[in-house]
C-alpha positions as CSV (number, residue, x, y, z in Angstrom):
1,K,23.4,66.5,-29.0
2,N,20.4,67.9,-30.8
3,I,21.0,65.5,-33.7
4,Q,21.3,62.5,-31.4
5,F,18.1,63.6,-29.6
6,D,16.3,63.9,-32.9
7,M,17.6,60.5,-34.0
8,E,16.5,58.9,-30.8
9,T,13.1,60.6,-30.9
10,N,12.7,59.5,-34.5
11,N,13.5,55.9,-33.7
12,I,10.8,55.6,-31.1
13,P,7.8,56.2,-33.4
14,Q,9.4,54.1,-36.1
15,S,9.7,51.0,-33.8
16,S,6.2,51.6,-32.5
17,D,4.9,51.8,-36.0
18,S,6.6,48.6,-37.1
19,I,5.1,46.7,-34.1
20,A,1.7,48.1,-34.8
21,V,2.0,47.1,-38.5
22,R,3.1,43.6,-37.6
23,F,0.3,43.2,-35.1
24,A,-2.3,44.5,-37.6
25,H,-0.9,42.1,-40.2
26,V,-1.2,39.1,-37.7
27,L,-4.7,40.2,-36.8
28,Q,-5.6,40.4,-40.4
29,L,-4.3,36.9,-41.0
30,I,-6.3,35.6,-38.1
31,I,-9.4,37.4,-39.4
32,R,-8.9,35.9,-42.9
33,G,-8.3,32.4,-41.6
34,W,-11.2,32.4,-39.1
35,K,-12.8,29.5,-40.9
36,T,-9.7,27.4,-40.5
37,I,-9.5,28.3,-36.9
38,I,-13.1,27.5,-36.2
39,V,-13.1,24.2,-38.2
40,T,-9.9,23.1,-36.4
41,M,-11.3,24.0,-33.0
42,V,-14.6,22.2,-33.6
43,V,-12.8,19.0,-34.9
44,V,-10.4,19.0,-32.0
45,I,-13.1,19.7,-29.3
46,A,-15.3,17.0,-30.8
47,I,-12.5,14.4,-30.7
48,A,-11.6,15.5,-27.2
49,A,-15.2,15.3,-26.1
50,V,-15.7,11.9,-27.5
51,Y,-12.5,10.6,-25.9
52,I,-13.0,12.2,-22.5
53,F,-16.7,11.3,-22.2
54,S,-15.9,7.7,-23.2
55,L,-13.6,7.2,-20.2
56,P,-15.4,5.9,-17.2
57,R,-15.4,8.0,-14.0
58,V,-13.1,7.0,-11.2
59,Y,-13.3,7.6,-7.5
60,E,-10.5,8.1,-4.9
61,S,-10.5,6.9,-1.2
62,E,-7.7,7.8,1.2
63,C,-6.6,6.3,4.5
64,T,-3.9,7.7,6.8
65,L,-2.0,5.7,9.5
66,L,0.6,6.6,12.0
67,P,2.7,3.5,13.0
68,E,4.4,3.1,16.3
69,T,8.2,3.6,16.1
70,S,10.5,0.8,17.4
71,S,13.2,3.0,18.7
72,S,11.9,3.2,22.3
73,S,13.6,0.9,24.8
74,G,11.8,1.9,27.9
75,G,8.5,0.7,29.3
76,I,8.2,-3.1,29.3
77,S,11.8,-3.5,28.4
78,G,13.0,-2.3,31.7
79,N,10.5,-4.5,33.6
80,L,11.6,-7.5,31.4
81,G,15.2,-6.9,32.3
82,S,14.5,-6.8,36.0
83,L,12.5,-10.0,35.8
84,A,15.1,-11.7,33.7
85,S,17.8,-10.8,36.2
86,M,15.7,-12.2,39.1
87,A,15.1,-15.4,37.2
88,G,18.9,-15.6,36.4
89,I,18.3,-15.2,32.7
90,K,20.4,-12.9,30.5
91,M,18.4,-11.2,27.8
92,G,19.9,-9.4,24.8
93,D,19.0,-6.0,23.4
94,M,15.3,-5.7,23.0
95,G,15.3,-2.2,21.5
96,N,16.8,-3.1,18.2
97,Q,15.6,-1.5,15.1
98,D,13.4,-3.2,12.4
99,A,14.8,-4.1,9.1
100,I,11.7,-2.8,7.4
101,Y,11.4,1.0,7.9
102,P,8.3,3.0,7.0
103,E,10.1,4.1,3.8
104,F,9.9,0.5,2.6
105,Y,6.1,0.2,3.1
106,P,5.3,1.3,-0.5
107,K,7.5,-1.5,-1.8
108,V,5.6,-4.0,0.5
109,V,2.3,-2.8,-0.9
110,S,3.4,-3.0,-4.5
111,S,4.9,-6.5,-4.1
112,T,3.4,-9.4,-5.9
113,V,3.0,-11.4,-2.7
114,F,1.0,-8.6,-1.0
115,L,-1.2,-8.0,-4.1
116,A,-1.8,-11.7,-4.7
117,A,-3.2,-12.0,-1.1
118,L,-5.2,-8.9,-1.5
119,L,-6.9,-10.2,-4.7
120,K,-8.6,-12.9,-2.5
121,D,-10.5,-10.5,-0.3
122,Q,-14.2,-9.9,-0.8
123,V,-15.7,-6.5,-1.9
124,T,-19.3,-5.4,-2.5
125,C,-20.0,-3.4,-5.6
126,K,-23.3,-1.4,-5.4
127,R,-23.1,-0.5,-9.1
128,T,-23.4,-4.2,-10.1
129,K,-25.2,-5.2,-6.9
130,S,-22.9,-8.1,-6.4
131,K,-20.3,-9.3,-3.9
132,T,-17.1,-10.8,-5.2
133,N,-13.4,-10.8,-4.6
134,V,-11.0,-8.2,-5.8
135,Y,-9.6,-10.4,-8.6
136,V,-13.0,-10.8,-10.3
137,Y,-13.8,-7.2,-9.8
138,F,-10.7,-6.0,-11.7
139,R,-11.1,-8.7,-14.3
140,D,-14.8,-8.5,-15.1
141,K,-16.5,-5.6,-13.3
142,Q,-14.5,-2.7,-14.6
143,Q,-16.0,-0.5,-17.3
144,K,-14.1,0.0,-20.5
145,A,-14.1,2.7,-23.2
146,W,-16.0,1.8,-26.5
147,W,-12.8,1.3,-28.5
148,A,-11.5,-1.2,-25.9
149,K,-14.8,-3.2,-26.3
150,M,-14.3,-3.3,-30.0
151,M,-10.9,-4.9,-29.7
152,P,-10.8,-8.7,-30.2
153,K,-10.6,-10.6,-26.9
154,G,-8.6,-13.4,-28.3
155,E,-7.4,-15.7,-25.5
156,E,-9.9,-14.5,-22.9
157,K,-12.6,-16.9,-24.1
158,K,-10.3,-19.8,-24.2
159,D,-9.0,-19.2,-20.6
160,S,-12.2,-20.6,-19.0
161,S,-10.3,-22.5,-16.4
162,D,-9.3,-19.2,-14.8
163,V,-12.9,-18.2,-14.0
164,D,-12.8,-19.4,-10.4
165,N,-9.0,-19.6,-10.0
166,F,-8.2,-17.1,-7.2
167,N,-5.2,-18.9,-5.8
168,I,-2.5,-17.0,-7.5
169,N,1.0,-18.3,-7.1
170,P,3.3,-15.2,-6.8
171,T,6.1,-17.1,-8.4
172,H,4.1,-18.5,-11.3
173,I,1.6,-15.9,-12.6
174,S,-0.1,-16.3,-16.0
175,K,-0.4,-13.5,-18.5
176,K,-4.1,-12.8,-17.6
177,Q,-3.4,-12.9,-13.9
178,Q,-0.4,-10.5,-14.3
179,K,-2.7,-8.1,-16.1
180,V,-5.1,-8.1,-13.0
181,V,-2.2,-7.7,-10.7
182,D,-0.8,-4.8,-12.7
183,D,-4.3,-3.1,-12.7
184,L,-4.6,-3.5,-9.0
185,S,-1.0,-2.2,-8.4
186,G,-1.8,0.9,-10.6
187,A,-5.0,1.6,-8.5
188,I,-3.1,1.6,-5.2
189,M,-0.7,4.4,-4.1
190,C,1.2,4.2,-0.8
191,M,3.1,7.3,0.4
192,V,5.2,7.9,3.5
193,D,6.0,11.2,5.1
194,K,9.7,11.0,6.0
195,K,9.4,13.5,8.7
196,T,6.5,12.0,10.6
197,D,6.5,8.4,9.3
198,M,2.8,8.9,8.5
199,I,1.5,6.4,5.9
200,T,-1.1,7.5,3.3
201,V,-2.9,4.9,1.2
202,R,-4.9,6.0,-1.9
203,V,-7.0,3.8,-4.0
204,V,-8.6,4.9,-7.3
205,V,-11.2,2.6,-8.9
206,Q,-14.4,3.1,-10.8
207,D,-16.7,2.5,-7.8
208,A,-16.8,4.7,-4.8
209,D,-17.7,2.0,-2.3
210,V,-15.1,-0.4,-3.7
211,A,-12.4,2.3,-3.4
212,Q,-13.2,2.7,0.3
213,Q,-13.2,-1.1,0.8
214,I,-9.9,-1.7,-1.0
215,A,-8.2,1.2,0.9
216,D,-9.4,-0.3,4.2
217,L,-8.2,-3.8,3.2
218,V,-4.8,-2.5,2.1
219,C,-4.4,-0.7,5.5
220,K,-5.4,-3.8,7.4
221,R,-3.2,-6.1,5.4
222,L,-0.2,-3.7,5.8
223,Q,-0.7,-3.6,9.5
224,T,-0.9,-7.4,9.7
225,Y,2.2,-7.8,7.4
226,I,4.3,-5.5,9.6
227,T,3.0,-6.9,12.8
228,R,3.9,-10.5,11.7
229,Y,7.3,-9.4,10.6
230,R,8.1,-7.5,13.9
231,T,6.7,-10.4,16.1
232,N,8.1,-13.3,14.0
233,K,11.1,-13.9,16.4
234,A,9.0,-13.3,19.5
235,R,6.3,-15.6,18.4
236,K,8.8,-18.4,17.8
237,D,10.3,-17.8,21.2
238,V,6.8,-18.1,22.7
239,T,6.2,-21.4,20.9
240,Y,9.6,-22.8,22.0
241,S,9.1,-21.6,25.6
242,E,5.6,-23.3,25.7
243,A,7.1,-26.6,24.5
244,I,9.9,-26.5,27.0
245,A,7.4,-25.5,29.9
246,K,5.1,-28.3,28.9
247,N,7.9,-30.9,28.9
248,A,9.1,-29.6,32.3
249,Y,5.6,-29.8,33.6
250,D,5.1,-33.4,32.5
251,K,8.4,-34.4,34.1
252,Y,7.4,-32.7,37.3
253,I,4.0,-34.5,37.4
254,K,5.7,-37.8,36.7
255,S,8.3,-37.4,39.4
256,Q,5.5,-36.2,41.8
257,T,3.4,-39.2,41.0
258,N,6.4,-41.6,41.5
259,Y,7.2,-40.0,44.9
260,A,3.5,-40.1,46.1
261,A,3.2,-43.8,45.0
262,F,6.4,-44.8,46.9
263,C,5.3,-43.1,50.0
264,D,1.9,-44.7,49.9
265,T,3.3,-48.2,49.5
266,H,6.2,-47.8,52.1
267,E,4.4,-45.8,54.7
268,D,5.3,-48.1,57.6
269,V,8.7,-49.2,56.4
270,T,11.6,-47.7,58.5
271,L,14.6,-49.3,56.7
272,T,17.4,-47.0,55.8
273,S,17.5,-48.2,52.2
274,Y,13.8,-47.3,51.7
275,Q,14.4,-43.9,53.3
276,Q,17.3,-43.2,50.8
277,V,15.0,-44.1,47.9
278,Q,12.3,-41.7,49.3
279,D,14.8,-38.9,49.7
280,R,16.1,-39.4,46.1
281,L,12.5,-39.4,44.7
282,E,11.8,-36.2,46.7
283,N,14.9,-34.5,45.4
284,E,14.0,-35.5,41.8
285,M,10.5,-34.0,42.3
286,Q,12.0,-30.8,43.8
287,L,14.4,-30.5,40.9
288,A,11.7,-31.1,38.4
289,F,9.6,-28.4,40.1
290,N,12.5,-25.9,40.1
291,T,13.0,-26.6,36.4
292,Y,9.3,-26.2,35.6
293,S,9.3,-22.9,37.6
294,Q,12.1,-21.5,35.6
295,C,10.5,-22.5,32.3
296,A,7.2,-20.9,33.4
297,Q,9.1,-17.7,34.1
298,Q,10.8,-17.8,30.7
299,L,7.4,-18.4,29.1
300,Q,6.0,-15.3,30.8
301,L,9.0,-13.2,29.7
302,A,8.6,-14.4,26.1
303,K,4.9,-13.4,26.1
304,M,5.7,-10.1,27.5
305,K,8.3,-9.6,24.8
306,L,5.8,-10.6,22.2
307,Q,3.4,-8.0,23.5
308,E,6.1,-5.3,23.4
309,R,7.1,-6.1,19.9
310,T,3.5,-6.0,18.6
311,P,3.2,-2.5,17.0
312,V,0.3,-0.2,17.5
313,Y,-1.2,1.8,14.5
314,T,-3.2,5.0,15.0
315,T,-5.7,5.6,12.3
316,I,-5.6,9.4,11.6
317,Q,-8.0,9.4,8.7
318,P,-10.1,6.2,8.0
319,A,-11.0,5.3,4.5
320,T,-14.3,6.9,3.5
321,V,-16.6,6.5,0.5
322,P,-16.0,9.4,-1.9
323,Q,-19.1,11.4,-2.9
324,K,-17.6,12.9,-6.1
325,P,-15.4,11.3,-8.9
326,C,-11.8,12.5,-9.0
327,G,-11.5,12.0,-12.7
328,P,-11.3,12.3,-15.6
329,K,-11.5,16.1,-15.6
330,R,-13.8,16.6,-18.4
331,V,-14.2,20.5,-18.3
332,F,-10.6,21.1,-17.8
333,T,-9.6,18.7,-20.6
334,I,-12.0,20.3,-23.1
335,L,-10.8,23.8,-22.2
336,A,-7.2,22.8,-22.5
337,F,-7.8,21.3,-26.0
338,T,-9.8,24.4,-27.0
339,M,-6.9,26.6,-26.2
340,L,-4.4,24.3,-27.8
341,S,-6.5,24.1,-31.0
342,F,-6.8,27.8,-31.2
343,F,-3.1,28.6,-30.7
344,G,-2.2,25.7,-33.0
345,S,-4.4,27.1,-35.8
346,V,-2.9,30.6,-35.4
347,C,0.6,29.2,-35.5
348,W,-0.2,27.2,-38.6
349,I,-1.6,30.3,-40.3
350,L,1.4,32.4,-39.4
351,M,3.8,29.7,-40.5
352,R,2.0,29.3,-43.8
353,D,2.2,33.2,-44.4
354,I,6.0,33.1,-43.7
355,L,6.5,30.2,-46.1
356,K,4.6,32.1,-48.8
357,K,6.8,35.2,-48.3
358,K,9.9,33.0,-48.6
359,Q,8.7,31.4,-51.8
360,A,7.8,34.8,-53.3
361,N,11.3,36.2,-52.5
């Protein structure tokens, strides 16, 4: 037991001494190679600084919406059912679900049709003191790094016909237009909270005021898109009901005019044949009135259904003009490259020492 104890106690200082020796050796290598470390760090920091300070600052604006769910079937639906039953009209299920759920809103925002329509909207850029549309802003008003300015433009000078061409066909997009569409798509981020169906729209561009304007435009266009989709069938029903009601009204006015004209011209006539004609005209007028009354009820029901299908959006957080840029993170980037250059230099010194020992052996 004593021997084992001595061996164990002897091993402890031996392992501690070896670790201390290795640490001292590593520290000595670092001290010897301080010039390499400093030069490497200076070069890497200089390159990182030139790169990060050449990138233009960007600003982020955010807007949060809460859409109305379409699962509720109460409210106006019950009243519509009662009115329909009174009018003798059978109405289908009005509480059906939409085919576009909130989870699909990001795909709607990133679609070419949505972005092509957004490119036509007007924005005001305080930096350039000009008002233009989104297409021209992303094509001409965006700042670029110095190395991007040095690259040859090539076809941009030749494509002079596209200067005022804002009518982008989503199915036939040129290369230059596709680049603008991709830049706009990369600047917009749409997220949906699956638990609350809350929609968050974020826009990151180089101008704070433009970021707020584009975020507001995206929210408004998204509301319009979803509203048109949900009310498409109801709007068609209203248009059809209006046409039917107008036709029925015209027939009623015509039959009423015929009845009044016959009564005026045959006021003193008591023949049975004339009385039969008068009764027939009166029945036609009453039938036309009943038809018009039913059509008018159907039109009112269609309008009420359109109102029910129109969604309501609650703006939780409106788009605001950011006061500070969100990127690029200059201080963080330089600190990160400083640490990477230091540890990279140390690893290079240690690897070089290990290679020298292997070659010596």
